[in-house]
C-alpha positions as CSV (number, residue, x, y, z in Angstrom):
1,M,92.7,166.6,47.5
2,K,91.9,170.5,48.8
3,I,90.8,172.4,45.4
4,L,90.7,176.1,45.9
5,I,88.2,178.1,43.3
6,Y,88.4,181.7,42.6
7,S,86.0,182.9,40.0
8,P,85.3,186.9,40.1
9,S,81.7,186.1,39.3
10,F,79.7,182.9,40.4
11,Y,76.4,181.5,41.2
12,P,73.8,182.7,42.1
13,N,74.7,184.8,38.6
14,I,73.8,183.3,35.0
15,G,76.4,183.1,32.6
16,G,78.9,180.6,30.8
17,I,81.8,181.0,32.7
18,E,79.4,180.7,36.4
19,I,77.3,177.7,34.6
20,L,80.8,175.8,33.8
21,T,82.7,176.6,37.1
22,L,79.5,175.5,39.5
23,N,79.6,171.9,37.3
24,L,83.3,171.4,37.4
25,A,82.8,172.6,41.0
26,K,79.9,170.0,42.3
27,A,81.8,167.1,39.9
28,F,85.3,167.4,41.7
29,K,83.1,167.2,45.1
30,L,81.5,164.0,44.0
31,F,85.0,162.4,42.9
32,G,85.5,162.6,46.9
33,H,88.0,166.4,46.6
34,E,87.3,169.2,49.4
35,V,86.3,172.0,47.6
36,V,86.1,176.2,48.2
37,V,84.8,178.5,46.1
38,L,86.0,182.6,46.9
39,T,83.9,185.0,45.1
40,K,82.6,188.6,44.8
41,S,78.9,187.5,43.6
42,I,76.8,188.1,46.5
43,S,74.6,185.1,48.0
44,D,71.2,184.6,47.2
45,G,71.2,182.5,50.3
46,S,70.2,179.2,48.7
47,S,72.0,176.3,48.4
48,T,74.9,174.5,45.8
49,E,76.0,171.8,48.0
50,I,79.7,173.4,47.8
51,N,81.2,175.4,50.0
52,I,81.3,179.2,48.6
53,I,82.7,181.9,50.4
54,Y,81.2,185.3,49.4
55,K,82.8,188.4,49.6
56,P,86.0,187.2,51.2
57,V,88.0,190.2,52.9
58,T,92.1,189.3,52.6
59,S,92.6,187.1,55.8
60,E,89.9,184.6,54.3
61,F,92.3,184.5,51.2
62,V,95.3,183.9,52.9
63,R,94.0,181.4,55.2
64,Y,92.2,178.9,52.1
65,Y,95.1,179.9,49.9
66,S,97.1,178.2,52.5
67,W,95.0,175.2,53.0
68,C,94.8,174.2,49.5
69,D,96.7,172.0,47.1
70,V,95.4,173.1,44.2
71,F,94.7,177.2,43.3
72,Y,92.2,177.1,40.2
73,M,91.0,180.3,38.0
74,P,88.1,180.5,35.2
75,N,89.9,183.0,33.3
76,L,93.0,185.1,34.5
77,S,92.5,187.9,37.1
78,L,95.5,189.9,37.7
79,K,94.1,191.3,41.1
80,I,94.6,187.8,43.2
81,C,98.4,187.2,41.6
82,W,99.6,188.4,45.0
83,L,98.4,185.0,46.8
84,M,102.0,183.9,44.7
85,L,103.8,186.0,46.3
86,L,102.7,183.4,50.0
87,N,103.5,180.2,48.0
88,P,105.5,180.8,44.6
89,F,105.3,176.8,44.6
90,K,101.7,176.0,45.1
91,K,100.3,174.3,41.7
92,W,98.1,177.3,40.1
93,V,95.6,175.7,37.5
94,V,94.4,178.5,35.2
95,T,90.9,177.5,32.3
96,H,91.0,180.4,29.3
97,N,87.7,181.0,28.2
98,T,88.2,184.4,26.7
99,W,91.0,186.0,24.0
100,Y,93.5,188.4,25.8
101,F,94.1,190.2,22.7
102,N,90.7,191.0,21.6
103,P,90.2,193.1,18.7
104,E,86.6,194.3,20.4
105,Q,88.3,195.8,23.6
106,P,92.1,196.7,23.1
107,N,93.5,196.5,26.2
108,Y,97.4,195.5,24.8
109,I,99.1,196.7,28.3
110,L,96.8,194.0,30.4
111,A,96.5,191.4,28.1
112,T,100.6,191.6,27.9
113,I,100.9,191.8,31.5
114,K,98.6,188.3,31.4
115,Q,100.2,186.5,28.8
116,L,103.6,186.9,30.4
117,F,102.0,185.8,33.8
118,L,101.2,182.4,31.9
119,F,103.9,181.1,32.1
120,K,104.2,180.1,35.7
121,V,101.2,178.4,35.6
122,T,99.2,175.6,33.9
123,N,97.1,176.3,31.5
124,I,94.3,175.1,29.8
125,S,92.0,176.4,26.8
126,V,88.7,175.5,25.6
127,S,89.2,174.8,22.5
128,N,91.9,174.7,19.9
129,I,91.6,178.3,18.1
130,L,92.0,179.7,21.6
131,A,95.0,177.8,22.3
132,K,96.5,179.3,19.7
133,S,96.5,182.7,20.7
134,I,98.0,181.5,24.2
135,W,101.9,182.8,24.6
136,A,102.6,179.6,26.7
137,K,102.3,175.9,26.7
138,S,98.1,175.5,26.9
139,I,96.0,172.1,27.0
140,V,93.1,172.1,25.3
141,I,90.0,170.9,27.4
142,H,86.6,171.9,25.9
143,N,84.0,173.0,28.4
144,C,81.5,170.4,29.4
145,Y,77.3,170.9,29.8
146,N,75.2,169.8,32.1
147,N,73.9,166.2,31.3
148,N,71.6,165.9,34.0
149,L,69.8,168.5,33.1
150,F,70.0,169.4,29.1
151,K,68.1,165.6,27.5
152,N,66.2,165.0,24.1
153,L,62.7,164.2,25.8
154,R,60.8,165.0,22.7
155,S,59.8,163.8,19.1
156,V,57.6,166.1,18.3
157,R,58.2,170.2,18.9
158,S,56.2,173.1,18.5
159,R,57.8,176.0,17.9
160,D,60.3,176.8,15.3
161,F,63.7,178.8,16.5
162,L,65.2,180.1,19.5
163,F,67.7,182.1,21.1
164,V,69.6,181.7,24.3
165,G,71.9,184.1,25.0
166,R,73.1,187.8,27.1
167,L,71.1,190.5,25.2
168,V,74.4,192.4,24.1
169,S,76.0,192.9,20.7
170,S,78.0,190.6,20.1
171,K,75.4,187.8,20.8
172,G,74.3,188.8,17.0
173,C,70.5,188.7,18.0
174,V,69.7,191.7,16.2
175,D,70.8,189.9,13.1
176,L,68.6,187.1,14.1
177,I,65.8,189.4,13.8
178,E,66.2,190.9,10.7
179,A,66.8,187.2,9.5
180,F,63.5,186.0,10.8
181,K,61.5,188.9,9.1
182,T,62.9,187.6,6.2
183,V,62.2,184.1,6.6
184,L,58.7,185.2,8.1
185,E,57.8,186.1,4.1
186,S,58.3,182.4,3.0
187,Y,57.0,180.7,6.5
188,P,54.2,183.4,8.0
189,N,53.3,181.0,10.9
190,S,57.0,180.9,12.2
191,K,57.8,181.6,15.6
192,L,61.3,182.8,17.0
193,S,61.9,182.7,21.6
194,V,64.5,184.8,22.9
195,V,65.4,183.9,26.2
196,G,68.0,186.2,28.4
197,N,68.4,189.9,28.9
198,G,70.8,192.2,28.9
199,P,71.9,196.0,28.3
200,E,70.4,195.7,24.5
201,E,67.2,194.2,25.3
202,S,65.0,197.9,24.7
203,L,66.8,198.0,21.0
204,I,66.1,194.2,20.2
205,R,62.8,194.7,21.4
206,N,62.2,198.4,19.3
207,K,63.9,196.1,16.3
208,V,60.5,193.5,16.1
209,N,58.2,196.3,16.9
210,E,59.7,198.5,13.7
211,L,59.7,195.6,11.6
212,K,56.4,194.9,12.6
213,I,56.7,191.2,13.5
214,D,55.8,191.3,17.4
215,N,53.4,188.8,16.8
216,S,56.0,186.1,16.0
217,V,58.6,187.0,18.4
218,D,58.2,186.0,22.0
219,F,60.8,187.4,24.8
220,L,61.0,185.1,27.9
221,G,63.3,186.8,29.8
222,P,65.9,185.0,32.0
223,K,65.5,181.3,32.3
224,S,66.9,178.9,34.9
225,Q,68.9,176.2,33.7
226,V,66.3,173.8,34.1
227,D,63.8,175.7,32.7
228,I,65.8,176.2,29.5
229,G,66.8,172.5,29.4
230,S,62.7,172.2,28.9
231,I,62.3,175.2,26.5
232,M,65.0,173.5,24.1
233,N,62.9,170.5,24.5
234,E,59.7,172.9,22.7
235,H,61.7,173.9,19.7
236,K,63.4,172.5,16.5
237,C,66.4,174.6,15.9
238,L,69.1,176.4,18.5
239,V,70.3,179.4,16.3
240,V,73.9,181.0,17.9
241,P,74.0,184.3,16.1
242,S,77.3,185.8,17.5
243,V,78.9,188.1,15.6
244,G,82.0,189.0,18.2
245,T,84.6,185.9,19.3
246,E,83.3,183.0,21.0
247,A,85.9,180.9,22.9
248,F,84.1,177.4,22.5
249,G,80.0,177.8,23.1
250,I,78.3,175.3,26.0
251,V,74.9,176.6,24.7
252,V,75.4,174.5,21.3
253,L,76.3,171.4,23.5
254,E,73.0,172.3,25.6
255,G,71.2,171.9,21.8
256,L,72.1,169.0,20.8
257,A,71.7,167.4,24.1
258,C,67.7,168.3,23.6
259,G,67.8,167.8,20.0
260,C,67.4,170.9,18.5
261,T,69.1,171.5,15.3
262,I,72.2,173.8,15.6
263,L,72.2,176.5,13.2
264,S,75.2,179.1,14.2
265,S,77.9,181.4,12.8
266,D,81.9,180.5,12.1
267,S,82.0,182.9,14.8
268,T,85.1,181.2,15.9
269,G,84.8,178.4,18.7
270,L,81.1,178.2,17.7
271,V,82.7,176.0,14.8
272,E,84.6,173.5,17.4
273,A,81.9,173.2,19.7
274,G,79.1,172.4,17.0
275,D,81.5,170.0,15.1
276,K,80.1,168.3,12.1
277,F,76.6,168.8,13.9
278,S,76.3,172.0,13.2
279,I,75.0,174.0,10.4
280,Q,77.3,177.4,10.0
281,F,76.6,180.6,7.9
282,Q,79.1,183.4,7.7
283,A,79.2,186.1,10.9
284,R,77.3,188.9,10.3
285,N,75.9,187.6,7.2
286,V,71.7,188.0,7.3
287,T,71.0,186.7,4.2
288,E,72.8,183.3,4.6
289,M,71.4,183.3,7.9
290,A,68.2,183.4,7.0
291,A,68.6,181.4,3.9
292,Q,69.9,178.2,6.2
293,M,66.7,179.1,8.4
294,K,64.3,178.2,5.1
295,L,66.2,175.0,4.5
296,I,65.6,173.9,8.3
297,L,62.0,174.8,7.7
298,N,61.9,172.7,5.1
299,D,64.1,169.9,6.5
300,D,66.0,170.5,3.4
301,T,69.7,170.5,5.3
302,N,73.0,168.6,4.1
303,I,73.9,168.0,8.0
304,N,74.5,164.1,8.3
305,F,75.2,162.1,11.4
306,S,73.9,159.5,13.1
307,D,72.2,159.2,16.6
308,E,75.2,156.8,17.8
309,E,78.0,159.7,16.6
310,L,76.1,162.3,18.7
311,V,75.6,160.6,21.5
312,D,79.8,159.7,21.6
313,Y,80.1,163.5,21.1
314,L,78.1,164.1,23.8
315,K,79.5,161.7,26.1
316,I,83.1,163.0,25.8
317,H,81.6,166.2,26.8
318,N,79.5,165.5,30.0
319,V,80.7,166.9,33.1
320,K,81.7,164.0,34.4
321,Y,84.3,163.1,31.3
322,I,85.7,167.0,31.9
323,A,86.0,166.8,35.4
324,E,88.4,164.2,35.4
325,K,90.5,165.4,32.9
326,Y,90.7,168.8,35.2
327,L,91.5,166.4,37.8
328,N,94.2,164.6,35.7
329,L,96.3,167.5,35.7
330,F,95.6,168.6,39.7
331,P,98.6,167.0,41.5
């Protein structure tokens, strides 16, 4: 099968959708299919085992669209929908990783156009709660994590809390810093590591300095997937304090696979991602987050599951398993 993928942002850019799409593309190829990716991203010269066309021109869009059996998009881009005029019978598959009617970024005209277009394609939603927001029929396939990189390698962990994500307001890192300040009052030797960067990094660093906890918080900057897996294995707990709408949460799967206790907000899809294997607190509730963090340090949580249950859960979220579910929807 010839599979064409269009992702405006792709490798070497780092983000949940970019990583998910790269993992799926590699898996499609391993299953014996031909894969080409078109992206607006700029190449860094490294090899990915995938045929990636960076900054494609119109003729390349037309060429590869004519070539493919299936046209796949992780999230719908209306800017490329003109391709359908070339062959309206081509199989289109779109994965939805975000809400189209997002109260944080209201754009109802564009959102309505996207929703209407969805009646013409095969839709995949990464969580049940997201599927309910799609007007057209949508099949639920959870996100996958890279099971080759994220594994539980340590029983003894030297560090306490870890945040991994973009430093933007919706990810809730400021709330985590405030909660951690409260934790330090009872556990002065505890540590928090922050992995990632973003436009709010200065604000978050200033908050750390303002609260005078800079000796207890380490900013590690952006890291590769390999490095993140290693860092997760050094920590007891991964905190995912998102305050915005989360469609699912690959980082939750990665943390579980690395043996971290998962503490997340109840922000939409994060609950579905963590299932019974994570601890939740009310989003934006700093007091409740801090209380749960103290219970984790005291090994006094009420979370209960067997190793076998976790293995089974992770098995149905590995790359091969999820890629096969996608391929079953392709011709």
